[in-house]
C-alpha positions in Angstrom: 13.5 -2.7 -88.5 12.5 0.2 -90.7 12.6 -0.3 -94.1 14.4 2.0 -96.2 11.4 2.8 -98.6 9.1 3.7 -95.6 8.3 7.5 -95.5 8.2 8.4 -91.2 7.6 12.0 -89.8 10.6 13.2 -87.8 7.8 13.9 -85.4 6.5 10.7 -85.0 7.3 8.6 -81.8 8.1 5.0 -82.5 9.9 2.3 -79.9 12.9 0.9 -81.6 11.5 -2.6 -81.4 8.8 -1.8 -83.7 9.2 -3.3 -87.4 7.9 -1.1 -90.2 7.7 -2.4 -93.8 8.2 -0.9 -97.1 6.4 2.1 -98.7 4.5 2.6 -95.3 3.8 6.1 -94.4 3.8 7.6 -90.6 3.0 10.8 -90.4 3.8 13.2 -87.3 1.5 13.0 -84.1 1.6 9.2 -84.1 2.8 7.4 -81.2 3.6 3.4 -81.7 4.9 1.4 -79.2 6.8 -1.8 -78.5 6.9 -4.9 -80.7 4.6 -3.9 -83.2 4.7 -5.0 -86.8 3.7 -2.9 -89.6 3.4 -4.4 -93.1 3.9 -2.5 -96.3 1.9 0.3 -97.8 0.3 0.8 -94.4 -0.7 4.6 -93.5 -0.8 5.7 -90.4 -1.5 9.6 -89.5 -3.4 12.0 -87.0 -3.4 12.2 -83.8 -3.5 8.3 -83.4 -1.5 6.3 -80.6 -0.9 2.4 -80.9 0.4 0.7 -77.8 2.2 -2.6 -77.8 2.2 -5.9 -79.9 0.2 -5.1 -82.5 0.3 -6.6 -86.2 -0.8 -4.3 -88.9 -1.4 -5.8 -92.4 -0.7 -4.3 -95.7 -3.2 -1.5 -96.9 -4.7 -0.7 -93.7 -5.3 3.1 -93.3 -5.4 4.1 -89.6 -6.1 7.5 -88.3 -7.2 8.9 -91.2 -9.9 11.9 -90.6 -13.7 11.2 -90.1 -16.1 11.0 -92.9 -18.3 13.6 -91.4 -19.2 16.6 -93.1 -19.3 18.4 -89.6 -15.9 17.6 -89.4 -13.6 20.9 -90.0 -9.8 19.6 -89.4 -10.0 19.5 -85.2 -7.3 17.8 -83.3 -9.5 14.4 -82.4 -7.5 11.1 -81.3 -7.7 7.6 -82.3 -6.3 5.3 -79.8 -5.6 1.5 -80.2 -4.5 -0.8 -77.8 -2.4 -3.8 -77.2 -2.1 -7.4 -78.9 -4.6 -6.4 -82.0 -4.5 -8.0 -85.2 -5.6 -5.3 -87.7 -5.8 -7.0 -91.2 -5.7 -5.8 -94.7 -7.6 -2.7 -96.1 -8.8 -2.1 -92.5 -10.2 1.7 -92.0 -10.1 3.3 -88.9 -10.8 7.3 -88.4 -10.0 9.6 -85.7 -13.3 11.1 -83.3 -14.8 14.2 -83.9 -15.6 17.4 -81.7 -19.4 16.6 -81.9 -18.7 13.1 -80.4 -16.1 11.9 -77.8 -13.4 13.5 -79.9 -11.9 9.6 -80.0 -12.0 6.7 -81.2 -11.0 3.8 -79.1 -9.8 0.3 -80.1 -9.1 -1.9 -77.0 -6.8 -5.4 -76.8 -6.6 -8.3 -78.4 -9.2 -7.4 -80.9 -9.3 -9.3 -84.8 -10.2 -6.8 -87.4 -10.4 -8.6 -90.7 -10.1 -7.6 -94.0 -11.9 -4.6 -95.0 -13.3 -3.6 -91.7 -14.6 -0.2 -91.1 -14.5 1.8 -88.1 -16.3 5.3 -88.1 -15.3 8.2 -86.0 -16.1 8.4 -82.2 -16.7 4.2 -82.3 -15.5 2.6 -79.6 -14.4 -1.2 -79.3 -13.6 -3.2 -76.3 -11.6 -6.3 -75.8 -11.1 -9.3 -77.6 -13.6 -8.9 -80.2 -13.9 -10.3 -84.0 -15.2 -8.2 -86.6 -15.3 -10.1 -89.5 -14.7 -9.2 -93.4 -16.3 -6.1 -94.4 -17.9 -5.7 -91.1 -18.6 -1.8 -90.9 -19.3 0.6 -88.5 -21.2 3.8 -88.4 -20.1 6.6 -86.0 -20.8 6.6 -82.4 -20.7 3.0 -81.6 -20.1 0.8 -78.9 -18.7 -2.6 -79.2 -18.3 -4.5 -75.8 -16.0 -7.3 -74.7 -16.1 -10.5 -76.6 -18.7 -9.2 -78.9 -18.3 -11.6 -82.8 -19.5 -9.5 -85.9 -20.2 -11.6 -88.9 -19.1 -10.8 -92.3 -21.0 -8.0 -94.1 -22.6 -6.8 -91.0 -23.5 -2.8 -90.8 -24.0 -1.0 -87.7 -26.0 1.9 -87.5 -24.8 4.9 -85.9 -25.3 5.0 -82.0 -26.0 1.6 -81.8 -24.8 -0.5 -79.0 -23.3 -4.1 -79.3 -23.6 -5.9 -75.7 -20.9 -7.9 -74.1 -20.5 -11.7 -75.8 -23.2 -10.8 -78.2 -23.3 -12.9 -81.6 -24.3 -10.8 -84.8 -24.8 -13.0 -87.8 -23.3 -12.2 -91.3 -25.0 -10.3 -93.4 -27.0 -8.6 -90.7 -27.9 -4.9 -90.7 -28.4 -3.9 -87.2 -30.1 -0.3 -86.5 -31.2 -0.9 -82.9 -29.1 -2.2 -79.8 -28.7 -5.6 -78.9 -28.4 -6.8 -75.3 -25.1 -8.5 -73.9 -25.1 -12.5 -74.5 -27.7 -12.6 -77.5 -27.7 -13.6 -80.9 -29.0 -11.4 -83.7 -29.7 -11.8 -87.2 -31.5 -10.5 -90.1 -32.3 -7.3 -92.2 -33.1 -5.4 -89.9 -31.8 -7.4 -87.1 -33.7 -9.3 -84.9 -32.8 -11.0 -81.6 -33.3 -15.0 -81.6 -31.6 -16.8 -78.5 -28.5 -16.8 -75.9 -25.3 -17.0 -77.2 -24.7 -20.4 -75.6 -21.8 -21.6 -77.2 -20.0 -18.3 -76.6 -20.9 -18.2 -73.2 -19.2 -21.7 -72.7 -16.2 -20.5 -74.2 -15.7 -17.9 -72.1 -16.0 -20.1 -69.0 -19.7 -19.2 -67.8 -20.8 -21.9 -65.4 -24.2 -24.0 -66.6 -26.0 -21.9 -63.6 -24.7 -18.7 -65.3 -26.3 -19.6 -68.8 -29.8 -20.7 -67.6 -29.6 -17.6 -65.7 -29.3 -15.8 -69.2 -31.6 -17.9 -70.6 -34.3 -17.3 -68.1 -33.9 -13.4 -68.3 -34.1 -13.7 -72.2 -37.1 -15.8 -71.7 -38.9 -13.0 -69.4 -37.9 -10.1 -71.9 -38.6 -11.6 -75.2 -41.2 -14.4 -74.7 -43.5 -13.0 -71.8 -45.1 -10.5 -73.7 -44.9 -7.5 -71.3 -43.3 -4.5 -71.7 -39.7 -3.9 -71.5 -40.2 -2.0 -68.2 -42.2 -4.5 -66.3 -39.5 -7.2 -67.9 -36.7 -5.7 -66.1 -38.4 -5.4 -63.1 -39.4 -9.0 -63.0 -35.6 -10.3 -63.6 -34.4 -8.3 -61.0 -36.7 -9.9 -58.5 -36.0 -13.2 -59.5 -32.1 -12.8 -59.7 -31.4 -9.9 -57.0 -27.7 -9.5 -57.3 -26.6 -11.7 -60.1 -23.8 -9.9 -61.5 -24.2 -11.2 -65.5 -27.9 -10.5 -64.9 -27.2 -7.2 -63.6 -25.0 -6.5 -66.7 -28.1 -7.6 -68.8 -30.6 -5.5 -67.5 -28.2 -2.1 -66.8 -27.4 -2.3 -70.4 -31.4 -2.3 -71.8 -32.1 0.5 -69.2 -29.6 2.7 -70.6 -30.5 2.0 -74.4 -31.2 5.2 -76.2 -32.2 3.8 -79.6 -34.1 0.7 -78.1 -33.4 -3.0 -78.0 -33.8 -5.1 -80.9 -37.0 -7.6 -80.4 
């Protein structure tokens, strides 16, 4: 059902199973898949593609132009996957040509009220971004990450798989997978044990991550030496390889 007060461009492609509420505006270039529920007063614009089974609450702004002074109207994109919940006043911008040209939001994510996702960000699957979490440009959030309320993430920062960032944190360096970080500027405090248990990690898996954490953060050796030691002690262990690979690829450095 499309409410009679909604304004829908003839160029927008919307599956007939999607509902659109009163006074929402869908502009040309937008593609919306099956069984989405878009509430009242939502604006969706730009070269934006939305998958299936998403719920968008009132007053969200999806696909607006980047807040980047270098942006000159280029045809960049926003891609949103399936089964996401996008709450009130969420804002998501398209990409830029100086970045990847696309902003990506994966599947099964919860974006709470007033979340901002800037240009060229990549959000994985099954993340939770709590109220007022703010992402600058070019940020990568991997799967199962939780950002507490009022977090702010610096541009180009990466947050690793299953990391937990406490509310009110200001994150200026990469947070490796499976860890907990907090503070201004955020520091790492330990392993996200509860989050890993909820994901179904075995006791052995969690103990391995704890040991890798201690080598990196507690042994008072360089990061390079810690990576080499972790690899020697846990050869071929998938989760540990994921941990050290993330650290090796860090361009901003990891939070200590």
